[in-house]
N, C-alpha and C positions, 0 to 999 in steps of 0.2 A: 096720827095714826091711819088719815086720808090717803098720805103719800105711800105708805105702806100697802093699803088696800088697791092703789093706782100700779105700783111697781108689780105687785102678784098677780092682778088683771091682764097687764101689758106681758108678764113672764108665761103666762098661760095662755097668751092668744098672739105669740111672736109673729106665727103664720100658720094656715089653716090645719095644719099636723101639730099644731104646738110648736114646741123649742126645737133645735137641733138635736139630733141623735146622743146618748147622752159622752159619746169621747168628747167631741165638738164641743157639747154643753160643759162638761167638765173642766175642758182647756180653757175656755172662756170665763168660766166661775174662777179658775186658778189666777187667771192674770190678772183679772180687776180687783179679785180678793188681794193679790198680791200688792197691787200697785194703792188699793187703799191702804193696806198697811204700811207703806213706804212713805205716802202722803202724809200719813199722820203723825210717823215718826218725824218727819220732816218738820210737821206744825206744831209742834210740841206736846201730841197726844190730844189734837183737835182732830176732828174728821173732817177732809174737804169734801165739802157736798159732792161735787160731779162723781169722783172716785166711789163715793160710800153710796152714791145712788145707782151706780152702775154693779156695783160688787152686790149689794140686796137684790136685783134685778136679776143679774146671772147666778145667784146661791138659787134662786127660788127657780129658776129656768132648769138648772142643772138638775134639784130634787125633782121636778117632776117628769125629765127625761130621764133620770134613773127609776123612778116608779113606773114609767110607760114602758121602759124598755128593758124591766126584768131585773135590776139591780138588785142582790136577794135583801137588801134591806136598809135604810135611812140611815143605821149607825154605818154602814158600810160605804154608803155614798159621802156621808160627811168625813170619815175618815180619809176617803180616797180627794177629797177637796182637800185636806188639810195637808197631806202629804203631798200631792201635786202644788197646792201653792208654795208650800216650803221650798220646791226647787225652782218653782219659777221667782221668788222674790231674789233668790239668788243672782238668777240671770239679770232680772230687773236692776237692781243694786248695781250690777256690772256693766248696761248697757248694752246688752249682748244685742245687737241688729235684729235678728229673727225675732226675737221675743218681742222687742216694742213693735214692732210691725203686726205681730199677732194681736197685742194687746189696742192697737189700733182699728184694728178691724175688728173686735169685739167691743170697744168702746161705741164705735158707730152705729153697731146693730143693736145697742140698749139705748131706751127710749128714758132719756135724762129728764129730771123734774128740778126744777128752778134752777 
C-alpha cells in the first residue's frame, strides 16, 4: 500500500503545476499501460515491476490532469485511456520507432519504485 501512496504523491507533484496537460498525460498513460500489458503477456500473466510502476504513476497523473483540465468525467477519462492504450499496444507490438521513443520519454518521467 505504501508504494501506491508514494506513486500517487509523485503523480500529483510531477511539477509545481502538477502533471502535464491532459493530452500529454493521456499519451504517456496509454504508452506505459500498453507496455505493462505487453510485458505481463510476455511474462505469463505476471506484472513486470518497472512497467507496472510506471503504468500506475501515469494512470494517476492522467486522472489528475483530466480533473484539472476539465475532462467531463472520470469515466470519460478512463474510456479515453482504454481506447488510446489499445491503439498504442498494437504499435508497440509492431515495434514502431516513434511509439517506442515516446514510451521511453514517458518512462524517464515516471518515478520508478523498486
